[in-house]
MARKEDREN-368295 format. One record per atom (N, C-alpha, C): residue in three letters; chain; atom name; x, y, z. Coordinates in steps of 0.02 Angstrom, whole numbers, plus 50000, padded with zeros to 5 digits. Example, Ala and Ser with C-alpha at 12.3 -4.5 7.8 and 13.67 -1.06 7.14 Angstrom:
<nodes>
{node "Ala", "A", "N", {50660, 49716, 50390}}
{node "Ala", "A", "CA", {50615, 49775, 50390}}
{node "Ala", "A", "C", {50660, 49835, 50390}}
{node "Ser", "A", "N", {50642, 49888, 50354}}
{node "Ser", "A", "CA", {50684, 49947, 50357}}
{node "Ser", "A", "C", {50645, 50002, 50394}}
</nodes>
This chain:
<nodes>
{node "Met", "A", "N", {56056, 53776, 53818}}
{node "Met", "A", "CA", {56073, 53799, 53885}}
{node "Met", "A", "C", {56014, 53787, 53930}}
{node "Ser", "A", "N", {56027, 53756, 53988}}
{node "Ser", "A", "CA", {55972, 53741, 54034}}
{node "Ser", "A", "C", {55950, 53804, 54070}}
{node "Gly", "A", "N", {55892, 53800, 54102}}
{node "Gly", "A", "CA", {55867, 53857, 54139}}
{node "Gly", "A", "C", {55914, 53878, 54195}}
{node "Thr", "A", "N", {55944, 53830, 54228}}
{node "Thr", "A", "CA", {55991, 53845, 54282}}
{node "Thr", "A", "C", {56053, 53880, 54255}}
{node "Asp", "A", "N", {56080, 53854, 54199}}
{node "Asp", "A", "CA", {56138, 53885, 54168}}
{node "Asp", "A", "C", {56123, 53957, 54147}}
{node "Cys", "A", "N", {56064, 53967, 54120}}
{node "Cys", "A", "CA", {56044, 54033, 54098}}
{node "Cys", "A", "C", {56039, 54082, 54157}}
{node "Arg", "A", "N", {56008, 54060, 54211}}
{node "Arg", "A", "CA", {56002, 54102, 54271}}
{node "Arg", "A", "C", {56071, 54118, 54300}}
{node "Glu", "A", "N", {56115, 54069, 54301}}
{node "Glu", "A", "CA", {56183, 54081, 54327}}
{node "Glu", "A", "C", {56220, 54131, 54283}}
{node "Arg", "A", "N", {56212, 54125, 54218}}
{node "Arg", "A", "CA", {56244, 54172, 54172}}
{node "Arg", "A", "C", {56216, 54243, 54181}}
{node "Leu", "A", "N", {56150, 54248, 54187}}
{node "Leu", "A", "CA", {56119, 54314, 54198}}
{node "Leu", "A", "C", {56143, 54345, 54264}}
{node "Glu", "A", "N", {56149, 54304, 54315}}
{node "Glu", "A", "CA", {56173, 54329, 54380}}
{node "Glu", "A", "C", {56245, 54353, 54374}}
{node "Glu", "A", "N", {56287, 54316, 54340}}
{node "Glu", "A", "CA", {56357, 54338, 54330}}
{node "Glu", "A", "C", {56359, 54404, 54290}}
{node "Asp", "A", "N", {56318, 54409, 54239}}
{node "Asp", "A", "CA", {56314, 54471, 54200}}
{node "Asp", "A", "C", {56292, 54530, 54243}}
{node "Arg", "A", "N", {56241, 54518, 54285}}
{node "Arg", "A", "CA", {56216, 54571, 54330}}
{node "Arg", "A", "C", {56270, 54593, 54378}}
{node "Leu", "A", "N", {56306, 54546, 54408}}
{node "Leu", "A", "CA", {56359, 54563, 54455}}
{node "Leu", "A", "C", {56416, 54600, 54420}}
{node "Asn", "A", "N", {56433, 54579, 54360}}
{node "Asn", "A", "CA", {56486, 54613, 54322}}
{node "Asn", "A", "C", {56466, 54685, 54306}}
{node "Ala", "A", "N", {56403, 54695, 54287}}
{node "Ala", "A", "CA", {56378, 54763, 54272}}
{node "Ala", "A", "C", {56379, 54806, 54335}}
{node "Leu", "A", "N", {56358, 54778, 54390}}
{node "Leu", "A", "CA", {56357, 54816, 54453}}
{node "Leu", "A", "C", {56428, 54837, 54472}}
{node "Gln", "A", "N", {56476, 54792, 54464}}
{node "Gln", "A", "CA", {56546, 54809, 54479}}
{node "Gln", "A", "C", {56572, 54862, 54430}}
{node "Ala", "A", "N", {56557, 54854, 54367}}
{node "Ala", "A", "CA", {56582, 54901, 54316}}
{node "Ala", "A", "C", {56555, 54971, 54325}}
{node "Leu", "A", "N", {56494, 54977, 54352}}
{node "Leu", "A", "CA", {56464, 55042, 54362}}
{node "Leu", "A", "C", {56490, 55078, 54424}}
{node "Asn", "A", "N", {56527, 55043, 54467}}
{node "Asn", "A", "CA", {56556, 55073, 54528}}
{node "Asn", "A", "C", {56504, 55108, 54570}}
{node "Leu", "A", "N", {56447, 55076, 54581}}
{node "Leu", "A", "CA", {56393, 55107, 54620}}
{node "Leu", "A", "C", {56394, 55086, 54694}}
{node "Leu", "A", "N", {56429, 55033, 54710}}
{node "Leu", "A", "CA", {56431, 55011, 54780}}
{node "Leu", "A", "C", {56479, 55055, 54820}}
{node "Asp", "A", "N", {56462, 55064, 54883}}
{node "Asp", "A", "CA", {56504, 55102, 54930}}
{node "Asp", "A", "C", {56514, 55174, 54908}}
{node "Thr", "A", "N", {56463, 55204, 54879}}
{node "Thr", "A", "CA", {56465, 55274, 54860}}
{node "Thr", "A", "C", {56421, 55314, 54908}}
{node "Pro", "A", "N", {56433, 55378, 54913}}
{node "Pro", "A", "CA", {56390, 55419, 54956}}
{node "Pro", "A", "C", {56318, 55422, 54928}}
{node "Pro", "A", "N", {56271, 55446, 54969}}
{node "Pro", "A", "CA", {56202, 55453, 54945}}
{node "Pro", "A", "C", {56200, 55493, 54880}}
{node "Ser", "A", "N", {56152, 55476, 54838}}
{node "Ser", "A", "CA", {56148, 55507, 54771}}
{node "Ser", "A", "C", {56080, 55539, 54761}}
{node "Glu", "A", "N", {56080, 55602, 54739}}
{node "Glu", "A", "CA", {56017, 55636, 54724}}
{node "Glu", "A", "C", {55980, 55601, 54667}}
{node "Ser", "A", "N", {56017, 55571, 54622}}
{node "Ser", "A", "CA", {55985, 55535, 54566}}
{node "Ser", "A", "C", {55942, 55478, 54592}}
{node "Phe", "A", "N", {55969, 55439, 54639}}
{node "Phe", "A", "CA", {55929, 55384, 54667}}
{node "Phe", "A", "C", {55872, 55410, 54710}}
{node "Asp", "A", "N", {55885, 55466, 54744}}
{node "Asp", "A", "CA", {55831, 55497, 54784}}
{node "Asp", "A", "C", {55773, 55517, 54739}}
{node "Arg", "A", "N", {55789, 55545, 54681}}
{node "Arg", "A", "CA", {55736, 55564, 54633}}
{node "Arg", "A", "C", {55697, 55503, 54608}}
{node "Ile", "A", "N", {55733, 55450, 54594}}
{node "Ile", "A", "CA", {55701, 55388, 54570}}
{node "Ile", "A", "C", {55653, 55362, 54623}}
{node "Thr", "A", "N", {55674, 55360, 54685}}
{node "Thr", "A", "CA", {55631, 55334, 54737}}
{node "Thr", "A", "C", {55571, 55380, 54751}}
{node "Arg", "A", "N", {55582, 55445, 54747}}
{node "Arg", "A", "CA", {55525, 55491, 54756}}
{node "Arg", "A", "C", {55475, 55481, 54699}}
{node "Met", "A", "N", {55499, 55474, 54638}}
{node "Met", "A", "CA", {55455, 55464, 54581}}
{node "Met", "A", "C", {55417, 55398, 54588}}
{node "Ala", "A", "N", {55451, 55345, 54608}}
{node "Ala", "A", "CA", {55418, 55280, 54617}}
{node "Ala", "A", "C", {55363, 55285, 54670}}
{node "Ser", "A", "N", {55378, 55320, 54725}}
{node "Ser", "A", "CA", {55328, 55329, 54778}}
{node "Ser", "A", "C", {55266, 55365, 54751}}
{node "Gln", "A", "N", {55277, 55416, 54711}}
{node "Gln", "A", "CA", {55221, 55454, 54683}}
{node "Gln", "A", "C", {55182, 55412, 54632}}
{node "Ile", "A", "N", {55216, 55379, 54588}}
{node "Ile", "A", "CA", {55183, 55340, 54535}}
{node "Ile", "A", "C", {55140, 55285, 54565}}
{node "Phe", "A", "N", {55167, 55250, 54616}}
{node "Phe", "A", "CA", {55131, 55193, 54645}}
{node "Phe", "A", "C", {55093, 55211, 54708}}
{node "Asn", "A", "N", {55091, 55276, 54723}}
{node "Asn", "A", "CA", {55054, 55301, 54781}}
{node "Asn", "A", "C", {55074, 55264, 54845}}
{node "Leu", "A", "N", {55139, 55262, 54857}}
{node "Leu", "A", "CA", {55167, 55229, 54916}}
{node "Leu", "A", "C", {55200, 55279, 54962}}
{node "Pro", "A", "N", {55201, 55267, 55027}}
{node "Pro", "A", "CA", {55233, 55314, 55072}}
{node "Pro", "A", "C", {55310, 55314, 55066}}
{node "Ile", "A", "N", {55339, 55257, 55047}}
{node "Ile", "A", "CA", {55412, 55253, 55040}}
{node "Ile", "A", "C", {55429, 55206, 54982}}
{node "Ser", "A", "N", {55489, 55212, 54957}}
{node "Ser", "A", "CA", {55517, 55165, 54908}}
{node "Ser", "A", "C", {55592, 55165, 54918}}
{node "Ala", "A", "N", {55626, 55115, 54889}}
{node "Ala", "A", "CA", {55698, 55109, 54899}}
{node "Ala", "A", "C", {55731, 55080, 54837}}
{node "Val", "A", "N", {55794, 55096, 54830}}
{node "Val", "A", "CA", {55836, 55064, 54779}}
{node "Val", "A", "C", {55887, 55022, 54817}}
{node "Ser", "A", "N", {55890, 54959, 54800}}
{node "Ser", "A", "CA", {55937, 54914, 54834}}
{node "Ser", "A", "C", {55985, 54885, 54782}}
{node "Leu", "A", "N", {56049, 54896, 54793}}
{node "Leu", "A", "CA", {56101, 54868, 54749}}
{node "Leu", "A", "C", {56132, 54809, 54786}}
{node "Thr", "A", "N", {56122, 54749, 54760}}
{node "Thr", "A", "CA", {56142, 54689, 54794}}
{node "Thr", "A", "C", {56197, 54654, 54755}}
{node "Asp", "A", "N", {56256, 54646, 54787}}
{node "Asp", "A", "CA", {56308, 54607, 54753}}
{node "Asp", "A", "C", {56309, 54537, 54781}}
{node "Arg", "A", "N", {56360, 54500, 54769}}
{node "Arg", "A", "CA", {56362, 54429, 54788}}
{node "Arg", "A", "C", {56358, 54420, 54864}}
{node "Asp", "A", "N", {56388, 54465, 54903}}
{node "Asp", "A", "CA", {56394, 54454, 54975}}
{node "Asp", "A", "C", {56359, 54506, 55018}}
{node "Arg", "A", "N", {56329, 54556, 54988}}
{node "Arg", "A", "CA", {56299, 54609, 55030}}
{node "Arg", "A", "C", {56245, 54646, 54991}}
{node "Gln", "A", "N", {56209, 54685, 55031}}
{node "Gln", "A", "CA", {56155, 54725, 55002}}
{node "Gln", "A", "C", {56165, 54797, 55025}}
</nodes>
């Protein structure tokens, strides 16, 4: 399998997992808020974010 084929397969797998988890178009989540607060503290940053990106939107 070529590098391009592998990347395309990984991208398809990622998109399928994102769809299966039903995380897009959901209300704000305390779980994600906790993750971003923890990341900010660990890396000593003023802000952090979780971005869920599908094929056509972020």
